[in-house]
N, C-alpha and C positions, 0 to 999 in steps of 0.2 A: 258240135253239131246240134242243131235244133231238133227237139223231140216233140211230137204232137200226139195227144191221146184223145179219144172220144168216148164219152160215157152217157148212158141213158139215165135221166133223173125224172122222177115223178113227184108231183105235189098232191097230197091228200089232206082231207079235213072237212069239217062241216061247212055248209054254205055260209057265206058272209064273214068268215074268219079273216079273209084278206089274202088268200092264196094268189089270186091273179094280180093283186096290187104288189105283193112281194116280188113276183116275177117281173112285172113291168118296171119296178124300181131297179131290179138287178140288171135287166137287159137294156132298158132305155133311160134309166135314171129319171123316171117320170112318175107322177101320182095323179090319179083322177078320183075326186070325191064321189062322183056319180057313175062309177063303173058298173055296167050291167053284169048279172050273173053269167058265168060260163055255161054254155050248153054242150054237153058231152065232154069235150076236152079241147084245149088249145095247144098248139105246138110252137115252141120258140127255141132259138139256139143262142148261146152266149159262150164266149171263151174267157178264161182267166189265165194269167201268166204266173206260174208257180215260181219260176226263176228265169234267168236270162236264156236258158236253153230248153225250158219245158213249158208247153202250153196244153191246157185242158180245155176241150170243147164239150160243153154240156148240150145234149139233146133233151129239151125240157118238155114234159107232158104235164100241163096244168089241168087237172080233172075237175069236173063239176061236183059240188058238194051236196046237191039236192038228192034226196032219197031215191027219187025215180031213176037216177042215173047210176046208182050204186052197182047195179049188175054189170055195167060196162067197165068198172074199174079194173078188174083183172086183166083186161085187154091192154091196159096202159102200164100196169106195174109188172107184167110178165117180162122176165129177163132184164128188169131194171137193175142198174148197178147201185143206185142210191135213191133214197126217198126222203122228202121233207114233209113231215106230218105237222100241220099247222093248227094251233088253237088260238082263241081270243082271250087275252088275260082278263078281260072284263066280263067273261061269260064262263062260269065254272062248268056248265053243261058241255061246252065245246071241248074241254079237256077230256071228259068222259068219252066223247065221240072220238077224239084222237086216240084214246086207249084202245077203242074197238078197231080202229084202222091198223094200229100197230099189231094187235093180236092177229088180225087177218094177214098182214105182211109176214109175221113170224110163222104162220101156218102154211101160207101158199106161195110166197115170193121165193126167189133164190136165197138159199141159206147164207150166202156171203153178202147179201145186200147191206149197205150201210144206211142206217136210219137216223135221221136227226129230228128231234122234237123241238118245234119252234113256237114260242109264244109271241104273237103279233100284237100290235097296238100299244106299245109301251108309252106312246104319247098320251094315252088315256089312263095313266097310272093312278090317278085320283079315284078312278072307278074300278080299280083292280079287285077281282074276286079270286083269282088263282095266284097264290103266293109263289115266289121263286123257290122257296124251300120245298113246297109240295111237288112242284113240277120237276125240280132237280133230283129230289129223292126218288121219284118214280123212274126218271131216266137212268139213274145209277143202278136201280134194281133190275132194269131191263137191258142194261148195257147199251144205252142209246147216247148219241150226242144230244146236247141240250143247249138252247140259246134263246134269247129274247131279242126282238127287233121291232122297228116301227117302219112300215112301208110308207107312211105319210111323211115322216121326217127323213127317212133313209138310214137312221141310226141302226147299226148292227146288221143291215141287210147284206152288204158285201162280205162281212165276216162269216155269215152263215155258209155261203157258197164256197168261200175260200177255205174254210175249215174242212168242208166235205172234200174239196179238191185235194187237200193235203193228206187226207186219210185214205183216199182211193189207192188200191194196190196197182202200181204201174208195172204189171207183169204181163208176159205174153199170153194171149188167150189160148186155151187148150182145145176147145171144141172146133169142129170144122166150120160151124156157123160163125164162131168168133173169129176164126182165122180169115174167113171170107170178108167179114166186116173190117178186119184190120187192114185188108188190102185197099180199103177206101170205100167200101159199100155203105150206103146209108141204110138205117134201119127204121122200121115203122113201129106201130104200137105193139105188134106181136113178136118183134124180133130185136131185142135190145143188143147193143154192142157189148161184148165182154172184154172191155179194156182195149180199145183200138190203139194199135201201136204202129208208128211209121218207122221206128228205129228199134234198136235193142234197148230194153228197159231195165230199171232197177227199182226195187220196192221202196216206197217212201211214205210209210204210215206216220200219222201225227196223233196228237192228243184228241180226246173226245169231247171237249167243251169248247164252244165258240168264245 
């Protein structure tokens, strides 16, 4: 019997690190060199097939990185099941910004949220300022998933989201809100799904590196 699950995923990070480009590559397998900055947040959906009988549907909130929109971020990561915090491997300051987003998630998001730290723009490795060792060490210290990818070439992008899908707990939601979502209700920025299940589930955690 086919099983379908729905989870809320939010992307966070400094402006111009490539959050929207990663999502566009994941959802539509496209890349735009001249993509405009996100205003507020953008909403997209995409599904991944874990196996022949299990499908994960991501409700993706791609947030703006500009400082003037930061106050809106809690609206989008509230009740999120998972988050991808993106930095640019060619800009060391973007990793520091990613650290601040991760601290905020650790303080204010759901304690069970799965956080992936993702270094984007590996196609520009000749201009690298953030080493793999530095980022991976930080991720291990904070118990985060870690990976690198290139939205431009597509390298590693599917791996990021597939690794998250494999780590999500496929268990029945406990809250009344989660149960309502499990019956098929869609959720907005302020009410993420807590593991939407259309059948009986079993837990299926995976490793924490892409």
